[in-house]
matplotlib code that plots the C-alpha trace (Angstrom):
import matplotlib.pyplot as plt

x = [-0.2, 3.0, 4.4, 1.4, 0.8, 4.6, 4.3, 1.1, 2.5, 5.7, 3.6, 1.7, 4.7, 6.1, 2.5, 2.4, 6.3, 5.6, 2.4, 4.5, 7.3, 4.8, 2.7, 5.8, 7.1, 7.4, 8.7, 12.1, 10.1, 7.7, 11.0, 12.7, 9.3, 9.3, 13.0, 12.4, 9.4, 11.3, 14.0, 16.5, 19.4, 18.8, 22.3, 25.4, 29.0, 31.7, 35.3, 34.9, 37.0, 35.7, 37.8, 36.1, 37.6, 36.9, 38.1, 40.1, 42.0, 41.4, 39.8, 39.1, 39.6, 37.0, 37.8, 35.4, 34.9, 30.9, 28.5, 25.0, 22.8, 19.6, 18.9, 15.3, 14.1, 11.9, 12.6, 15.9, 17.9, 21.3, 24.5, 25.6, 29.6, 28.9, 32.5, 34.3, 35.4, 38.7, 38.3, 41.4, 41.5, 43.8, 44.6, 45.3, 49.0, 47.9, 49.0, 47.2, 46.0, 43.6, 42.7, 39.2, 38.6, 36.1, 34.7, 31.1, 29.5, 26.3, 26.0, 22.6, 22.5, 20.1, 22.1, 25.3, 26.0, 27.8, 28.3, 31.1, 31.7, 33.9, 37.6, 37.5, 40.7, 41.4, 44.7, 45.9, 49.2, 50.3, 50.1, 50.8, 48.1, 45.9, 42.4, 40.9, 37.3, 34.5, 31.7, 32.2, 29.6, 31.2, 29.4, 30.3, 28.6, 30.7, 33.7, 33.2, 33.7, 32.0, 31.7, 30.3, 32.3, 35.7, 38.3, 42.4, 44.1, 47.6, 49.6, 53.4, 53.6, 50.5, 48.3, 44.8, 42.2, 38.5, 34.7, 33.5, 35.6, 34.8, 37.0, 37.2, 37.5, 41.3, 41.7, 42.4, 40.7, 39.4, 37.6, 38.0, 35.8, 36.0, 39.8, 42.6, 46.6, 49.2, 48.3, 51.0, 49.9, 51.4, 50.6, 50.5]
y = [0.0, 2.5, 1.6, 2.3, 5.6, 6.9, 6.0, 8.1, 11.0, 10.9, 10.9, 13.8, 15.5, 14.8, 15.6, 19.0, 19.7, 18.7, 21.1, 24.0, 23.6, 23.6, 26.7, 29.0, 29.0, 32.7, 33.5, 35.4, 38.5, 38.4, 38.3, 41.6, 43.5, 42.8, 43.6, 47.0, 47.9, 47.7, 49.5, 46.6, 45.3, 42.1, 41.7, 42.4, 41.5, 42.4, 43.1, 42.8, 42.5, 42.5, 41.9, 43.0, 41.2, 42.6, 40.2, 37.9, 40.9, 42.8, 46.2, 47.3, 46.1, 47.4, 47.2, 48.0, 47.4, 47.0, 46.5, 46.9, 45.6, 47.4, 46.2, 45.4, 48.8, 49.1, 52.9, 53.6, 50.1, 51.4, 49.7, 51.5, 51.2, 53.2, 52.4, 53.7, 52.3, 52.2, 51.3, 51.0, 50.8, 48.7, 50.0, 47.5, 46.8, 45.7, 48.8, 50.9, 53.6, 55.5, 55.0, 56.5, 56.3, 57.9, 57.5, 56.4, 56.1, 55.2, 53.7, 53.8, 50.4, 51.9, 55.2, 54.0, 57.3, 56.8, 59.8, 59.4, 61.7, 62.4, 62.7, 61.9, 61.2, 60.5, 59.7, 59.3, 57.2, 57.8, 61.5, 61.6, 64.3, 64.2, 65.3, 66.0, 66.9, 66.3, 65.1, 63.6, 62.5, 59.7, 58.9, 55.5, 55.4, 58.2, 58.0, 61.4, 63.0, 66.3, 67.9, 71.4, 71.6, 72.7, 70.9, 70.7, 69.5, 68.8, 68.0, 67.9, 72.0, 73.3, 73.1, 74.3, 75.3, 75.9, 75.3, 73.1, 70.4, 68.7, 66.1, 62.5, 59.6, 59.7, 63.4, 64.3, 66.9, 68.9, 72.1, 73.9, 76.9, 79.6, 78.7, 80.3, 79.6, 79.9, 77.9, 77.6, 77.6, 77.0, 79.8, 77.5]
z = [0.3, 0.7, -2.6, -4.4, -2.7, -3.2, -7.1, -7.2, -5.1, -8.1, -10.9, -9.4, -8.9, -12.8, -14.1, -12.2, -13.1, -16.7, -16.7, -15.3, -18.0, -20.8, -19.4, -19.0, -22.7, -23.7, -27.0, -27.7, -28.6, -25.5, -23.4, -25.4, -25.1, -21.4, -20.9, -23.4, -20.8, -17.9, -19.6, -19.1, -21.6, -23.5, -22.9, -20.5, -20.9, -18.7, -19.6, -23.4, -26.2, -29.5, -32.8, -36.2, -39.0, -42.7, -45.7, -42.9, -41.8, -38.5, -39.1, -35.5, -31.8, -29.1, -25.3, -22.6, -19.2, -19.1, -22.1, -22.4, -25.4, -25.9, -29.0, -27.9, -28.3, -31.4, -32.3, -31.2, -30.6, -29.0, -27.1, -24.0, -22.6, -19.3, -17.7, -21.1, -24.3, -26.5, -30.3, -32.2, -36.0, -38.0, -41.4, -44.2, -43.4, -40.0, -38.1, -35.8, -37.3, -35.1, -31.4, -29.8, -25.9, -24.0, -20.2, -21.7, -24.9, -26.8, -30.1, -31.8, -34.1, -37.2, -37.8, -36.9, -34.9, -31.7, -28.8, -26.8, -23.5, -20.6, -21.5, -25.0, -26.9, -30.3, -31.6, -35.3, -34.6, -38.4, -38.6, -34.7, -34.3, -31.3, -30.6, -27.0, -26.0, -23.7, -26.2, -29.3, -32.0, -34.6, -37.8, -38.3, -42.0, -43.6, -41.3, -40.1, -36.2, -34.7, -31.9, -30.6, -27.2, -26.7, -27.9, -28.2, -31.5, -31.0, -34.5, -35.0, -35.7, -33.9, -31.0, -31.5, -29.1, -29.8, -30.0, -32.3, -34.6, -37.4, -39.4, -41.2, -38.6, -39.0, -38.0, -41.6, -43.4, -40.5, -39.9, -36.4, -35.3, -33.1, -32.7, -30.8, -30.8, -33.2, -36.5, -39.2, -42.8, -46.3, -48.8, -51.8]

ax = plt.figure().add_subplot(projection="3d")
ax.plot(x, y, z, "-o")
ax.set_aspect("equal")
plt.show()
């Protein structure tokens, strides 16, 4: 009699657990929508090191202490780097060409525009130029940087301070606005 009641109890537990597992099925989209409603990321990574390749060659490396993936947003999916980011782009010869770093960054997935803030530094290793600012926008589709904040551009010949700066992402062909300092120019 005792053996039959133990088997019946086990059967009831198995049926109950099976019913629970099948009743709690959520689609991926339902989970993503729930996390979006609660303003929670769909993914989180700590101490990331991401290598991007193009045609089998490394084109960039990204380091960050914390990465949040908010790609579950319908209107404006984005990625967040709340403890800073460092991105090194590699030229075709496999040499570091440009390094971008800042204390905080947001990257919007649809537009491929990033906002980097707090001690932003961009180094062009081949031209030996450095841009320093507190806020920078980076249009990755166009390969273009711009800021309306104060900046300091240091080249081999000059140090230029001002408010408002635009350039290609390798710090060439730049436009500096509202500048102070001495600037050497060629009269060609």
